[in-house]
C-alpha positions as CSV (number, residue, x, y, z in Angstrom):
1,M,-37.3,-19.1,-6.3
2,A,-36.3,-22.8,-5.8
3,G,-37.5,-23.7,-9.9
4,L,-35.6,-21.1,-11.0
5,P,-32.2,-21.7,-12.8
6,Q,-29.2,-20.4,-11.1
7,P,-28.3,-18.0,-13.8
8,R,-31.7,-16.2,-13.8
9,R,-31.5,-16.2,-9.8
10,I,-28.3,-14.5,-9.9
11,E,-29.1,-12.1,-12.6
12,Q,-32.7,-11.4,-11.0
13,R,-30.8,-10.8,-7.8
14,A,-28.1,-8.1,-9.4
15,R,-31.2,-6.2,-10.8
16,I,-32.5,-5.9,-7.4
17,V,-29.4,-4.8,-6.1
18,D,-29.0,-1.9,-8.8
19,G,-32.2,-0.9,-8.1
20,A,-31.6,-0.4,-4.8
21,R,-28.4,1.4,-5.4
22,R,-30.5,3.7,-7.3
23,L,-33.3,4.4,-5.1
24,F,-30.6,5.0,-2.1
25,A,-28.8,7.6,-4.4
26,N,-32.0,9.2,-5.1
27,H,-33.8,9.1,-1.6
28,G,-31.0,7.9,0.9
29,F,-31.4,4.5,2.8
30,D,-34.3,5.4,5.4
31,D,-36.8,6.7,2.8
32,V,-36.5,3.7,0.7
33,T,-39.0,0.8,1.3
34,M,-38.8,-3.0,0.0
35,A,-41.7,-2.3,-1.9
36,E,-40.1,0.3,-4.1
37,V,-37.0,-1.6,-4.6
38,A,-39.1,-4.5,-6.2
39,T,-41.0,-1.8,-8.5
40,E,-37.4,-0.4,-9.2
41,A,-36.0,-3.8,-10.3
42,G,-39.1,-5.0,-12.1
43,V,-39.8,-8.1,-9.8
44,A,-43.0,-8.9,-7.0
45,R,-42.1,-7.5,-3.4
46,A,-42.0,-11.0,-2.5
47,T,-39.1,-11.5,-4.7
48,V,-37.2,-9.2,-3.2
49,F,-37.9,-10.9,0.4
50,N,-36.9,-14.1,-1.0
51,H,-33.1,-12.9,-2.0
52,F,-33.1,-10.3,1.0
53,G,-34.9,-10.8,4.4
54,S,-34.7,-7.4,5.4
55,K,-33.5,-3.9,3.8
56,H,-30.2,-4.2,6.4
57,A,-29.6,-7.5,4.4
58,L,-29.7,-5.7,1.1
59,V,-27.5,-2.8,2.0
60,E,-25.1,-5.4,3.5
61,A,-25.2,-7.0,0.0
62,I,-24.5,-3.8,-1.3
63,T,-21.2,-3.2,1.6
64,E,-20.2,-6.5,-0.1
65,E,-19.7,-5.2,-3.1
66,V,-18.2,-1.9,-2.3
67,I,-15.5,-3.8,0.2
68,A,-14.8,-6.0,-2.9
69,Y,-13.8,-3.3,-5.1
70,Y,-11.6,-2.2,-2.2
71,D,-10.4,-5.5,-1.7
72,R,-9.1,-5.6,-5.3
73,M,-7.2,-2.6,-5.3
74,L,-5.3,-4.0,-2.2
75,R,-4.7,-6.9,-3.9
76,N,-3.4,-4.8,-7.0
77,A,-1.2,-3.0,-4.8
78,L,0.4,-6.3,-3.1
79,A,0.9,-7.7,-6.5
80,D,2.9,-4.5,-7.2
81,T,6.2,-5.4,-5.6
82,A,8.3,-2.9,-7.7
83,T,6.4,0.6,-6.7
84,P,7.6,1.9,-3.2
85,T,4.9,1.7,-0.5
86,P,4.7,5.4,0.2
87,V,3.7,5.4,-3.6
88,L,1.0,2.7,-3.4
89,V,-0.5,4.3,-0.3
90,R,-1.2,7.7,-2.1
91,A,-2.6,5.7,-5.3
92,L,-5.2,4.2,-2.4
93,F,-6.2,7.5,-1.1
94,D,-6.6,9.1,-4.4
95,E,-8.2,6.2,-6.1
96,M,-10.9,5.7,-3.3
97,G,-11.6,9.2,-3.1
98,A,-12.2,9.3,-7.1
99,G,-14.6,6.3,-6.9
100,I,-16.4,7.9,-3.9
101,E,-16.9,11.5,-5.9
102,E,-17.6,10.0,-9.0
103,D,-21.0,8.5,-7.2
104,R,-21.4,10.8,-4.3
105,R,-25.0,10.5,-4.6
106,F,-25.2,7.0,-3.7
107,Y,-22.6,7.1,-1.4
108,R,-24.2,9.9,0.4
109,G,-27.7,7.7,0.7
110,V,-25.9,4.6,2.4
111,F,-22.3,5.9,3.5
112,R,-23.2,5.7,7.1
113,E,-25.0,2.2,6.5
114,I,-22.3,0.7,5.0
115,A,-19.9,2.0,8.2
116,K,-22.1,0.1,10.6
117,V,-22.2,-3.0,8.2
118,R,-18.1,-2.4,8.6
119,L,-17.9,-1.9,11.8
120,G,-19.4,-5.3,13.0
121,L,-22.5,-3.5,14.7
122,D,-23.9,-7.2,13.8
123,E,-21.0,-9.3,15.0
124,G,-20.1,-11.9,12.7
125,G,-21.7,-11.0,9.9
126,V,-21.1,-10.9,6.1
127,G,-20.0,-7.6,5.9
128,Q,-17.7,-7.6,9.0
129,R,-15.8,-10.7,7.7
130,A,-15.4,-8.9,4.5
131,G,-14.0,-5.8,6.3
132,A,-11.8,-7.5,8.7
133,A,-10.3,-9.6,5.5
134,T,-9.5,-6.3,4.0
135,L,-8.0,-5.2,6.9
136,E,-5.6,-8.2,6.9
137,L,-4.5,-7.1,3.3
138,L,-3.8,-3.6,4.4
139,V,-1.7,-5.1,7.3
140,K,0.5,-7.1,4.9
141,L,0.7,-4.0,2.6
142,L,2.1,-1.8,5.1
143,A,4.1,-4.6,6.9
144,R,6.0,-5.0,3.8
145,G,6.7,-1.4,3.6
146,Q,8.2,-1.8,7.1
147,Q,10.3,-4.8,5.9
148,R,11.7,-2.9,2.9
149,G,12.5,0.0,5.0
150,E,9.8,2.5,3.4
151,L,8.1,3.0,6.6
152,S,8.7,3.6,9.9
153,R,8.9,0.2,12.4
154,T,8.3,2.7,15.2
155,Y,4.4,1.5,15.1
156,R,2.9,-1.7,14.7
157,A,1.6,-2.4,11.2
158,E,-1.8,-3.3,12.5
159,D,-1.9,0.3,14.4
160,L,-1.1,1.9,11.0
161,A,-3.6,0.1,9.2
162,S,-6.4,1.0,11.8
163,A,-5.0,5.0,11.8
164,F,-5.3,4.7,7.4
165,D,-8.7,3.0,7.8
166,S,-9.9,5.8,10.4
167,L,-8.3,8.5,8.4
168,V,-9.9,7.4,5.2
169,N,-13.7,7.2,6.5
170,G,-13.0,10.3,8.5
171,T,-12.2,12.1,5.4
172,I,-15.0,10.6,3.2
173,T,-17.6,11.2,6.0
174,H,-16.7,14.6,6.3
175,W,-16.9,15.4,2.4
176,L,-20.3,13.5,2.2
177,Y,-22.0,15.0,5.1
178,G,-20.5,18.3,5.2
179,D,-18.8,20.6,2.6
180,A,-18.3,19.0,-0.8
181,A,-17.2,22.0,-2.5
182,E,-13.8,21.0,-2.7
183,P,-13.1,17.9,-4.6
184,L,-12.6,14.7,-2.4
185,R,-9.3,13.7,-4.2
186,E,-7.7,16.9,-2.9
187,R,-8.8,15.9,0.7
188,M,-7.8,12.5,0.2
189,G,-4.4,13.9,-0.8
190,R,-4.1,15.4,2.0
191,A,-5.1,12.6,4.1
192,A,-2.4,10.7,2.3
193,E,0.4,13.2,3.2
194,V,-1.1,13.6,7.2
195,F,-0.5,9.4,7.0
196,L,3.1,9.4,5.1
197,G,4.3,12.4,6.9
198,E,4.3,10.3,10.3
199,V,5.5,6.7,8.6
200,A,7.2,6.9,5.5
201,V,11.2,7.2,5.4
202,G,14.1,7.1,2.9
203,P,13.9,7.8,-0.4
204,A,10.0,6.3,-1.1
205,A,8.7,8.9,0.7
206,E,9.2,11.4,-2.4
207,R,6.7,12.0,-4.5
208,R,6.5,10.0,-7.7
209,P,4.0,9.2,-10.3
210,R,1.2,6.9,-9.0
211,P,0.1,3.4,-10.5
212,T,-3.3,2.6,-11.5
213,L,-4.8,0.1,-8.8
214,A,-8.4,0.3,-9.0
215,P,-10.1,-2.5,-11.0
216,R,-12.3,-1.5,-14.2
217,R,-15.9,-1.2,-12.8
218,A,-19.0,-3.1,-14.1
219,R,-21.2,-1.5,-16.0
220,R,-24.4,-0.8,-14.4
221,R,-27.8,-1.5,-16.0
222,R,-29.8,1.8,-16.0
């Protein structure tokens, strides 16, 4: 590993993560071994352990990718200073739903593990820190909405962010592991209205066309 050039190490790591994603999508997290990840990625088993000391470390790296995507969505929302906050909130619910619905098999295989990492069951881990950083962005977005008079000030922005996060994750979990006959985006749309029904105020509460917040997805290796 130490002798490999940096671009080669990065490419190798990406192949391992992509291989793990495919296996988790097909078999779930629990039934996949590190040896199978190595075979899928076309590398030696020792190489997988050199990059990731355990399967938990591997899923933490995947969690970082998932959170980084959400992070970019939130940054895009904060950069949009013209669109009313309730419209941005609806866009966040919608585009998160669309992304997970598009890759349902993968998320069904690992969402519980991602949730564990985000909740910080390994306190101070990379995944927990990344999750805390995105929560801070969400607090900023909601606080800005309160300052502009678009969201109620009855609740603290931190409490609104926590409620938002719980509603999003609960809706996704029920869809992934329950009845998925109905599109997730429809459920997320209703969840957005549950959230906004309590806090959105004034003309900004009205439905309007939503901006696109989701960053362009990188093409995955097959």
